[in-house]
BASE-509026 format. One record per residue (C-alpha): residue in one letter; x, y, z. Coordinates in steps of 0.02 Angstrom, whole numbers, padded with zeros to 5 digits, always signed. Layout:
% BASE-509026
aXYZ
...
//
This chain:
% BASE-509026
x-08007+00928-01459
x-08091+00768-01419
x-08188+00761-01260
x-08247+00599-01179
x-08431+00627-01219
x-08391+00651-01398
x-08277+00502-01402
x-08407+00387-01320
x-08535+00448-01451
x-08414+00389-01585
x-08366+00229-01497
x-08541+00177-01470
x-08560+00157-01657
x-08458+00004-01645
x-08547-00154-01585
x-08389-00211-01499
x-08399-00063-01378
x-08548-00145-01291
x-08460-00308-01261
x-08327-00215-01154
x-08338-00201-00970
x-08354-00030-00895
x-08177-00021-00848
x-08126-00071-01024
x-08236+00065-01094
x-08163+00193-00983
x-07982+00142-01041
x-08038+00144-01224
x-08125+00315-01209
x-07959+00382-01120
x-07846+00300-01254
x-07952+00366-01397
x-07955+00549-01327
x-07766+00537-01301
x-07723+00474-01469
x-07847+00603-01555
x-07755+00739-01453
x-07587+00676-01522
x-07647+00679-01698
x-07696+00856-01679
x-07519+00911-01613
x-07428+00830-01757
//
């Protein structure tokens, strides 16, 4: 299970993450968690 805190830690490894606005970061974290959860279910 991917939680937002863990997702942020992983996404912060990318320099592009810091170029995003706060709203874009929130969307990215939500999408990352959703896709990670889908992969676990398949």
